[in-house]
PALUMDREN-673562 format. One record per atom (N, C-alpha, C): x, y, z. Coordinates in steps of 0.02 Angstrom, whole numbers, padded with zeros to 5 digits, always signed. Each point is the difference from the previous one (the first is absolute). Example, Ala and Ser with C-alpha at 12.3 -4.5 7.8 and 13.67 -1.06 7.14 Angstrom:
<rs>
+00660-00284+00390-00045+00059+00000+00045+00060+00000-00018+00053-00036+00042+00059+00003-00039+00055+00037
</rs>
This chain:
<rs>
-00442-00621-01249-00023+00051-00054-00009-00034-00064-00048+00035-00036-00012-00031-00065+00060+00017-00053+00022-00045-00040+00055+00005-00047-00009+00059-00042-00061+00014-00021-00011+00056-00047+00006+00070+00034-00003-00002+00059+00001+00071+00051+00062+00015+00022+00048-00049-00012+00066+00007+00034+00041+00056-00023+00037+00039+00037+00046+00057-00023+00065-00019+00037+00056+00011-00038+00065-00005+00030+00022+00047+00058+00033-00019+00049+00031+00041+00048+00067-00014+00016+00039+00048+00030+00066-00007+00000+00024+00025+00078+00052-00030+00028+00016+00012+00066+00079+00004+00003+00025+00052+00025+00075+00012-00001+00008+00017+00079+00057-00027+00027+00013+00005+00073+00075+00048-00007+00007+00024+00060+00052+00055-00002+00074-00023-00011+00000-00073+00016+00071-00027-00021+00001-00022-00068-00050+00015-00048+00002-00024-00063-00034-00062-00023-00027-00037+00057-00042-00063-00013-00058+00020-00043-00020-00038-00053-00049+00022-00048-00049-00062-00006-00068+00013-00008-00046-00051-00013-00054+00024-00045-00024-00040-00041-00061+00005-00040-00060-00044+00011-00060+00032+00004-00053-00050+00017-00065+00039-00029-00057-00013+00030-00061+00028-00018-00030+00051+00049-00043+00041-00023-00026+00052+00038-00072-00013+00028-00009+00022+00062-00078+00004+00030-00008+00063+00032-00062+00015+00009-00003+00057+00047+00002+00066-00047+00039+00053+00027+00002+00064-00033+00061-00013-00057-00011+00040-00049+00056+00009-00051+00038+00066+00015+00068-00001-00024+00041+00052+00008+00071-00014+00031+00032+00046+00039+00058-00015+00030+00010+00024+00068+00016-00047+00047+00009+00019+00071+00063-00026+00026+00025+00028+00059+00059-00018+00035-00001+00006+00072+00034-00036+00037+00008+00002+00068+00041-00059+00024+00005-00004+00069+00041-00050+00028-00033-00070-00009+00040-00051-00025-00026-00065-00011+00015-00048+00060-00056-00030+00028+00006-00044+00050-00038-00061-00001-00002-00054+00041-00045-00055-00006-00032-00018+00069-00059-00035-00013-00032-00027+00056-00021-00072-00008+00011-00033+00057+00001-00072-00005-00065-00037+00022-00057+00046+00014-00061-00020+00018-00033-00043-00055-00035-00055+00026-00026-00044-00049-00068+00027-00020-00036+00043+00039-00067+00020-00010+00002+00080+00026-00056+00038-00013+00000+00067+00020+00026+00050-00043+00006-00011-00066+00026+00049-00040-00038+00071-00005-00065-00003+00012-00036+00066+00005+00023+00041+00061+00007-00036+00057+00024+00036+00059+00065+00026-00007+00044-00034-00034+00069+00021-00013-00001+00062-00044-00033-00004-00059-00002+00059-00041-00029+00058+00019-00045-00003+00049-00037+00057+00034+00035+00022+00067+00058-00027+00026+00032+00020+00058+00037+00054-00019-00012+00064+00037+00028+00058-00013+00085+00006+00014+00021-00058+00038+00068-00007+00009+00046-00016-00061-00038-00024-00057+00026-00017-00064-00005+00056-00045-00015+00063+00017-00014+00051-00041+00054+00012-00054-00017+00004-00060+00052+00020-00054+00044-00062-00013-00005-00061+00025+00048-00056-00014-00031-00041-00057+00049-00042-00025-00015-00050-00047+00000-00065+00036-00055-00039+00000-00001-00063+00036+00004-00056-00043+00048-00048+00028+00003-00067-00037-00033-00049+00049-00053-00036-00029-00028-00052+00038+00035-00068-00018+00023-00035+00058+00030-00070-00003-00048-00046-00019-00066+00010+00022-00050-00052-00015-00013-00002-00071-00010-00056-00033+00003-00002-00071-00069+00021-00027-00058-00009+00025-00060+00017-00029-00027+00072+00035-00008+00048-00035-00031+00071+00015-00060+00018-00031-00048+00025+00035-00055+00015-00025-00055-00054-00005+00007-00055+00021-00045-00054-00012-00061-00002+00047+00000+00045+00054-00064-00002+00033-00030+00075+00004+00028+00041-00044-00032+00073-00016+00013+00046+00064-00045+00044+00002+00011+00052+00047-00065+00015+00034+00002+00015+00067-00060+00021+00041+00021+00062+00040-00043+00049+00000+00019+00067+00033+00007-00014+00077-00034-00054+00030+00005-00009+00073+00074-00018+00019+00043-00023-00047+00062-00032+00014+00052+00053-00019-00011+00061-00007+00041+00050-00010+00029+00033+00064+00062+00016+00004+00031+00025+00054+00001+00083+00002-00022+00028-00056-00008+00066-00011-00045+00016-00057-00015+00060-00020-00055+00014-00052+00026-00007-00066+00067-00022-00015+00022-00008-00063+00061-00038-00001+00021-00027-00059+00070-00031-00007+00051+00041+00012+00048-00016+00042+00058+00037+00018+00062-00006-00042+00005-00069-00026+00063-00017-00044-00011+00038-00062+00062+00008-00033+00001+00033-00068+00003-00051-00048+00033-00062+00006+00004-00042-00051+00001-00074+00040-00013-00044-00049-00007-00074+00020+00037-00045-00047+00028-00049+00029+00039-00047-00037-00021-00072+00022-00026-00041-00045-00025-00067+00021+00010-00053-00058-00004-00057+00015+00005-00051-00053-00066-00015-00039-00046-00028+00034-00064-00012-00031-00054+00049+00027-00021+00041-00049-00056+00041+00013-00068-00015-00028-00044-00008+00050-00064-00035-00024-00058+00056-00003-00031-00005-00065-00063+00037-00004-00063-00033+00027+00009-00060+00016-00062-00041+00014+00004-00011+00077-00064+00030+00030-00004-00006+00076-00033-00067+00024+00029-00024+00051-00031-00057+00030-00057+00015+00056-00011+00062+00019-00050+00023+00046-00052+00026-00034-00062-00022+00007-00052+00033-00030-00020+00064+00032+00022+00006+00064-00018+00063+00036+00052+00058-00009+00043-00018-00032+00064+00053-00016-00041+00051-00045+00023+00070+00026-00040+00057-00039+00029+00016-00065+00060-00015-00008+00036+00019-00069+00064-00045-00007+00022+00002-00063+00066-00040-00018+00062+00042+00030+00054-00029+00011+00054+00036+00024+00028+00037-00064-00009-00017-00058+00021+00047-00061-00035+00063-00003-00069-00004+00019-00036+00064+00003+00015+00041+00063+00015-00031+00055+00023+00036+00053+00060+00037-00006+00057-00037-00035+00056+00032-00020-00006+00061-00045-00041-00008-00045-00013+00054-00054-00023+00058+00034-00056-00006+00045-00034+00054+00029+00049+00032+00041+00045-00030+00032+00044+00033+00055+00067+00015-00029+00008-00010-00062+00066+00026-00032+00054-00043+00011+00003-00057+00010+00046-00051+00008+00021-00043-00052+00059+00005-00023+00026-00035-00058+00033-00070+00014-00024-00052-00024+00023-00069+00006+00037-00027-00052+00054-00035+00007+00030-00040-00051-00006-00068+00023-00019-00047-00035-00004-00074+00023+00028-00046-00056+00007-00063+00016+00025-00052-00039+00081+00001+00005+00019+00024+00058+00072-00007+00013+00030-00052+00049+00055-00011+00002+00027-00051+00042+00003+00040+00070-00046+00000+00039+00003+00037+00065+00049-00037+00053+00007-00062-00009+00054-00033+00044+00065+00034-00016+00019+00009-00058+00066+00023-00018+00005+00068+00019-00053+00042-00002+00002+00077+00020+00010+00001+00067-00040-00036+00045+00005-00007+00069+00077-00021+00025+00021-00052-00029+00072-00019+00015+00045+00063-00015-00011+00032-00049+00051+00052-00019-00008+00058+00048-00058+00013+00026-00008+00053+00050+00034-00023+00070-00023-00060+00016+00039-00024+00055+00076+00004+00004+00033-00010-00055+00065-00001-00003+00031+00073-00012-00029+00040-00040+00028+00065-00022-00044+00061+00042-00059-00016+00034-00030+00046+00041-00057+00032-00042-00045+00034+00045-00055+00044-00031+00035+00061-00036-00030+00015-00058+00024+00049-00046-00056+00031-00035+00010+00054-00036-00048+00035-00042-00009-00039-00063-00057+00006-00028-00021-00038-00061-00048+00042-00041-00014-00018-00060-00045+00037-00046-00039-00055-00036-00068+00009-00007-00044-00040-00044-00030+00041-00042+00000-00020-00066-00033+00040-00052-00034-00047-00060-00057+00031-00024-00029-00038-00052+00015+00046-00070+00031+00057+00010+00012+00054-00058+00073-00001-00019+00048-00008+00052+00067+00011-00014+00038-00071-00007+00019-00016-00066+00019-00069-00010+00081-00004-00009+00028+00054+00004+00075+00005-00003+00031+00015+00063+00054-00040+00018+00026+00000+00062+00030+00075+00018+00024+00034-00052+00020+00073+00007-00049+00044+00023-00062-00012-00024-00059+00042+00025-00022-00016+00075+00001-00065+00014-00013-00022+00061+00054+00021+00060+00064-00002-00027+00055+00021+00045-00012+00082+00014-00019+00037-00050-00014+00069+00011-00055+00010+00051-00051-00033-00006-00058+00008+00039+00024-00024+00080+00039-00051+00003+00021-00026+00066+00043+00050+00037+00033+00038-00040+00047+00043+00035-00033+00059+00039-00068+00007-00019-00039+00059+00031-00030-00029+00064+00002-00058+00019-00033-00030+00061+00037+00007+00061-00013+00037+00051+00031+00009+00059+00010-00060+00040+00058-00007+00034+00016-00056+00045-00049+00002+00063-00021-00066+00017-00041-00005+00061+00035+00029+00060+00063-00005+00006+00044+00016+00057-00004+00084-00004-00022+00022+00056-00006+00073+00010-00065+00029-00029-00046-00037-00016-00069+00017-00028-00052+00004+00061-00036+00054-00001-00054+00014+00046-00062-00007-00035-00042-00053+00021-00057-00014-00039-00067-00010+00037+00005+00005+00064-00059-00002+00038-00054+00058-00009+00026+00052-00017-00049+00054-00014-00037-00003-00066+00027-00052-00038-00038-00012-00059-00058-00047+00008-00001-00039+00052-00056-00051+00006-00039+00017+00062+00008+00040+00046-00028+00021+00061-00068+00028-00017-00047-00003+00054-00065+00036-00005+00011+00071-00002-00037+00036-00029+00006+00076-00013-00033+00034+00065-00043-00035+00038-00031+00033+00055-00017-00056+00051+00001+00023+00067-00015-00047+00046-00066-00031-00006-00014-00061+00024-00068-00036+00002+00000-00045+00061-00061-00009+00027-00011-00053+00046-00005-00074-00022+00020-00042+00049-00017-00070-00019-00012-00043+00059-00044-00038+00004-00014-00049+00058-00064+00031+00045-00008-00029+00049-00050+00009+00059+00019+00066+00033-00046+00050-00002+00014+00067+00032-00006-00016+00079-00027-00051+00022-00020-00013+00074+00054-00042+00025+00052-00018-00035+00053-00049+00021+00037+00045+00056+00034-00040+00042+00035+00026+00064+00057+00047-00014+00034-00020-00060+00064+00039-00013+00002+00027-00067+00030+00062-00004+00008+00032-00061+00067-00001-00026+00009-00025-00065+00060-00016-00027+00009+00051-00062+00054+00040+00002+00017+00039-00051+00040-00038-00056-00015-00014-00052+00032-00035-00056+00034+00040-00054+00057-00003-00007+00035+00038-00052+00015-00045-00059-00045+00029-00048+00004-00034-00078+00050+00015-00041+00054-00049-00003+00055+00015-00045-00013-00053-00057-00052-00028-00009-00020-00041-00051-00042-00060+00029-00046+00003+00050-00030-00050+00038-00039-00052-00042+00005-00058+00020-00042-00056-00030-00069-00001+00029-00053-00012-00036-00061-00002+00034-00004-00061+00047+00025-00056-00007+00009-00054+00048+00031+00024+00068+00044+00046+00000+00026+00020+00063-00051+00041+00039-00037+00040-00025-00052+00040+00025-00051-00049+00024-00014-00047-00041-00054-00049+00030+00029-00040+00060+00058-00020+00001+00029-00034+00054+00007+00044+00072+00008+00060-00010+00004+00055+00054-00072+00012+00023-00048-00006-00043-00075+00014+00015-00017-00064+00041+00018-00059-00022-00019-00066+00033+00033-00005+00071+00061+00036+00003+00032+00005+00068-00037+00038+00046-00038+00047-00021-00044+00042+00047+00019+00071-00005+00036+00027-00047+00012+00076-00001-00044+00037-00041-00004+00062+00023-00040+00048-00045+00056+00043-00027+00000+00008-00065+00054+00039-00036-00017+00053-00031+00053+00049-00008+00003+00065-00047+00058-00019-00039-00013-00001-00070+00060-00014-00044+00024+00066-00020+00058+00015+00000+00033+00067-00015+00049-00008-00060+00000+00053-00035+00053+00008-00059+00068-00015+00027+00048-00020-00039+00068-00020+00015+00033+00063+00027-00019+00060-00028+00041+00056+00021-00048+00043+00043-00051-00025+00035-00050+00042+00043+00037+00040+00054+00053-00032+00029+00041+00035+00054-00031-00027+00076+00045-00003+00045-00011-00028+00061-00056+00047+00040+00012+00066-00007-00039+00044+00034-00076-00002-00020-00011-00016-00067-00067-00006-00024-00028-00059+00023+00039-00061-00001-00023-00065+00030-00014+00004+00072+00041+00041+00038-00016+00005+00075-00063+00036+00016-00021+00050-00043-00060+00039+00014-00069-00048+00006+00013-00065-00041-00051-00047+00005-00003-00041+00065+00046+00012+00042+00008-00030+00060-00003-00076+00003+00046-00034-00044+00000-00070-00003+00035-00029+00071-00017-00068+00009+00035-00038+00052+00060-00034-00017+00002-00004-00066+00063-00041-00032+00010+00021-00071+00053-00020-00028+00023+00012-00072+00010-00064-00039-00013+00003-00061+00013-00062-00048+00037+00033-00058+00056-00027-00018+00041+00018-00060-00005-00047-00050-00021+00010-00064-00020-00050-00049+00058-00023-00046-00013-00047-00034+00038-00024-00051+00004+00057-00059+00041-00003-00050-00003+00049-00055+00067-00013-00047+00001+00033-00050+00055-00007-00049+00054+00050+00008+00058-00010-00032+00056+00045+00001+00054-00011+00057+00049+00042-00002+00056-00005+00045-00013+00046+00067+00001-00038+00052-00023+00035+00067+00051+00056+00019+00066-00008-00027+00049+00043+00021-00018+00068-00037-00043+00001-00053-00011+00059-00039-00056+00033+00027-00031-00015+00058-00061+00023+00026+00011+00038+00067+00033+00056-00001+00019+00044+00056-00063+00018+00040-00053+00017-00041-00059+00026+00034-00035-00057+00048+00012-00065-00026-00035-00049+00035+00042-00031+00058+00070+00011-00007+00042-00011+00052-00008+00044+00053-00005+00062-00015-00020+00048+00055-00060-00015+00037-00057-00019-00037-00064-00014+00031+00016-00063+00048+00036-00057-00028+00007-00053+00041+00037+00018+00068+00046+00045-00007+00035+00027+00062-00039+00033+00055-00048+00039-00033-00047+00032+00046-00045-00045+00030-00026-00052-00042-00044-00048+00028+00035-00041+00058+00059-00018-00010+00036-00036+00057+00010+00041+00061+00025+00065-00013+00004+00051+00057-00067+00009+00044-00054-00010-00034-00070+00010+00027-00015-00047+00053+00034-00058-00005-00013-00052+00045-00057-00043-00015-00038+00015-00049-00059-00038-00014+00023-00066-00044-00039-00053+00012+00025-00063-00041-00008+00011-00065+00052-00029-00044+00003-00002-00064+00024-00061-00034-00034-00018-00052+00015-00071-00038+00011+00016-00074+00053-00025-00025+00017+00005-00071+00005-00062-00035-00027+00001-00063+00011-00061-00049+00034+00017-00061+00050-00034-00011+00039+00009-00068+00030+00068-00004-00022+00046-00041+00036+00070-00001-00013+00024+00066-00052-00005+00038-00017+00033+00063+00053-00030+00050+00020-00055-00007+00046-00033+00042+00068+00034-00013+00013+00009-00063+00074+00025-00013+00001+00074+00014-00058+00037+00002+00008+00068+00020+00010+00005+00078-00032-00039+00036+00006-00003+00068+00073-00021+00021+00031-00043-00038+00076-00012+00010+00039+00052-00012-00009+00037-00055+00038+00058-00019-00003+00055+00058-00064+00006+00017-00008+00051+00051+00039-00014+00070+00012-00065+00011+00035-00016+00057+00074-00008-00005+00025+00019-00064+00070+00000-00011+00028-00059-00040-00050-00047-00019+00022-00057-00038-00023+00011-00077+00052+00002-00038-00014+00016-00074-00024-00064-00037-00022+00011-00064-00019-00056-00046+00047+00005-00053-00006-00055-00041+00044-00009-00066-00041-00034-00054+00012+00009-00063-00025-00031-00051+00020-00075-00011-00049-00037+00001+00020-00073-00002+00019-00023-00075+00032-00052-00003+00030-00028-00071-00065-00009-00047-00045-00030+00023-00065-00018-00047-00062-00001+00052+00008+00014+00064-00058-00001+00044-00041-00059+00009-00052+00002+00047-00038-00057+00014-00071+00013-00021-00031-00040-00049-00062+00006-00024-00036-00064-00005-00046-00016+00037-00034-00060-00005-00043-00029+00058-00032-00048-00008-00043-00021+00059+00022-00063+00041+00069-00012-00006+00022-00059+00028+00064+00013+00035+00014+00053+00030+00065+00014+00031+00000-00024+00076+00047-00037+00020-00003-00027+00069+00040+00052+00052-00035+00018+00047+00021+00047+00053+00003-00037+00065+00046+00012+00038+00008-00023+00081-00022+00054+00044-00049-00011+00042-00014+00048+00052+00047-00018+00061+00046+00040+00012+00053-00014+00046-00023-00003+00072-00067+00026+00012-00024-00006+00067-00041-00060+00022-00038-00024-00056-00042-00059+00012+00048-00059-00031+00048+00008-00039+00031-00054-00030-00037-00035-00049-00056+00023-00024-00041-00027-00047+00011+00030-00074-00003-00037-00050+00010+00016-00070-00065+00028-00022+00010+00041-00051-00065+00030-00035+00013+00006-00067-00048-00025-00042+00009-00001-00081-00039+00070-00012+00041+00046-00034-00032+00065-00006+00003+00030-00073-00045+00047-00006-00004+00039-00064+00037+00061+00006+00045+00013-00053+00060+00048+00001-00005+00037-00062+00018+00067+00005+00013+00046-00065+00041+00050+00023+00067-00002-00004+00043+00061+00016+00062-00009-00040+00031+00060-00025+00063-00003-00031+00043+00036+00042-00015+00025+00059+00046+00036+00051-00002-00045+00064+00045+00005+00039+00003-00033+00072+00037+00047+00047-00011-00023+00068+00032+00030+00049+00067-00032+00019+00052+00045+00003+00065-00023+00007+00015-00039+00064+00011-00072-00008+00008-00037+00062+00062+00016+00041+00055+00024-00032+00054+00019+00040-00014+00058+00044-00037+00057-00031-00015+00054+00037-00047-00014+00055-00045-00046-00010-00048-00018+00051+00036-00028+00056+00048-00041-00016+00041-00033+00059+00032+00049+00043+00027+00059-00028+00027+00056+00036-00050+00032+00049-00058-00006-00012-00054+00026+00036-00040-00052+00045+00036-00052+00013-00044-00062+00032-00013+00026+00073+00033+00039+00034-00019+00024+00065-00070+00040+00001-00022+00025-00060-00069+00034-00009-00045-00040-00040+00016-00034-00048-00038-00030-00046+00011-00078+00000-00054-00038+00004+00006-00069+00006-00021-00024-00071+00039-00045-00037-00010-00033-00060-00047-00058+00022-00063-00003-00033-00053-00047+00017-00017-00045-00052+00015+00013-00063-00011-00048-00051+00061-00004-00058+00014-00053-00026+00053-00001-00045-00022-00046-00067+00027+00020-00060-00014-00046-00053+00036-00060+00000-00024-00063-00012+00030-00060+00009+00040-00014-00062-00012+00030-00056+00040-00003-00060+00068+00033-00005+00000+00065+00029+00062+00037-00003+00019+00036+00061-00040-00015+00057+00012+00033+00064-00016+00080+00005-00034+00025-00053-00009+00073-00001-00055+00013+00058-00001+00070+00018-00046+00019+00052-00072+00000-00021-00036-00032+00047-00073-00001-00020-00047+00027+00049+00026+00023+00060-00043+00027+00054+00045+00023+00056-00029+00050+00036+00031+00024+00059-00050+00028+00051+00028+00016+00063-00044+00048+00040+00053+00032+00050-00021+00058+00016+00039+00039+00048-00005-00024+00067+00058+00003+00042+00003-00023+00061-00042+00042+00057-00001+00064-00018-00027+00043+00050-00064+00038-00025-00006+00002-00063-00055+00038-00036-00049-00044-00029-00061+00018-00010-00053-00045-00033+00005+00006-00074+00060-00026-00025+00016+00016-00077+00019-00075-00029-00038-00020-00045+00022-00069-00031-00018+00001-00081+00023-00046-00031-00006-00004-00073+00016-00066-00025-00029-00015-00055+00027-00062-00040+00010+00015-00070+00044-00033-00036+00019+00011-00070-00051-00033-00045-00034-00052+00018-00035-00036-00038-00075+00021+00002-00049-00034-00032-00069+00018-00001-00038-00050+00039-00020+00015+00062-00041-00043+00041-00068-00010-00030-00028+00049-00036-00067-00001-00028-00006-00051-00051+00058-00021-00041+00005-00039-00048-00034+00042-00061-00042-00040-00039-00037+00035-00060+00050+00017-00051+00025-00055-00039-00015-00068+00012+00055-00033+00056-00021-00059+00016+00050-00034+00045-00038-00031+00060+00049-00036+00038-00028-00034+00061-00013+00042+00050-00037-00021+00056-00026+00042+00052+00037-00006+00069+00062-00036-00007+00037-00011+00061+00019+00062+00043-00006+00062-00026+00027+00052+00040-00053+00053+00013-00059-00020-00010-00060+00054+00011-00008+00009+00075+00030-00044+00047+00001+00014+00068+00024+00063+00016+00045+00030-00038+00039+00065+00014-00046+00060+00005-00051-00002-00030-00059+00058-00005-00028-00005+00068-00024-00062+00027-00026-00002+00062+00046+00009+00062+00059-00019-00007+00047+00009+00044+00020+00075+00011-00006+00038-00054+00012+00076+00009-00057+00034+00033-00068-00033-00007-00057+00030+00030+00009-00021+00078+00017-00063+00010+00007-00026+00076+00054+00039+00036+00052+00020-00033+00058+00033+00032-00026+00072+00020-00042+00033-00047-00025+00062+00011-00045+00001+00065-00044-00052-00002-00050-00017+00057+00039+00008+00062+00054-00048+00004+00040-00002+00060+00037+00068+00021+00024+00032-00050+00023+00066+00013-00053+00054+00030-00054-00005-00029-00054+00041+00016-00021-00012+00074-00008-00066+00019-00015-00011+00069+00048+00018+00044+00066-00014-00014+00056+00023+00040+00001+00074+00017-00012+00041-00049+00003+00068+00007-00068+00041+00023-00052-00042+00004-00063+00022+00028-00003-00017+00074-00009+00061+00041-00014-00017+00074-00054-00036+00015+00005-00043+00049-00057-00042+00024-00024-00048-00048+00043-00016-00054-00021-00047-00044+00001-00075+00027
</rs>
């Protein structure tokens, strides 16, 4: 940013940690849960991922904004984060094909950025003390004022947010002549997930988060998909009820991230809020069935309770674990066509190690259809 255009900005975290820096994007005051992402690239995909709705993002990568913004790289139609914290914020774009600067993008989408901070120190602090609420302001320069604003921000635990980011009306996606119809429940779905399901061969109808099982059944789907999204899954009783109905229907269902958590809860395995979550494009996961490792993209602050899952091992098989902390990363039901993964196989950003899961879901549906069809 040009020195003459710089404005001061202030960051206060819930435990009293305080930082002063420079402002980019929108001016004003915003608050939300502060978290960090360790991805080296893909800042636009991160900022437009609906799973980050309302949060303050700390980028661990030093240089942010240096390659601008392109609409084709967005995961939704707008920025979903509320605030951004970074070290070096660049107004100069290295890509000539970029449509606009990150500064202009953030201002258009109402995101307040504070930069010039020691993000390594902030990330270490969050890792030690956990994710917490924070406030960023360009107008409140007194700690007492920032504390007052911070007190009004609700905790992420117990917060239902999917209805804030879901589609308002159903819409089709993919090839209408495809062999299988997939009802997609949008709790905050990323565009790259829809793209991968399309590439796997599904014709989709994308439904609002609270559309209800009976409405979706009238479309006569062959299978269901429960998407990623923001907020606390334990606060989503309407979605847990729908997940239970889908499981009872006997139709195949696949859940990613929040969808995976909702399926777990519907089967009697609860979730919990993690200390600081998993967010980045370099998380190692072990597939317990193939014994192969996968480097994965992740974004979640809640997780399935491994102890409770163990108590249900006669019904539910643990299929994937996180190699950093042993947390639950995937499961499938022993008797029903129900499966889910905690991480993001579509990536965006991140490696493509796990994209096989979309095709695996399609192939499993094919086998089930052939088995249930007479003279197949």
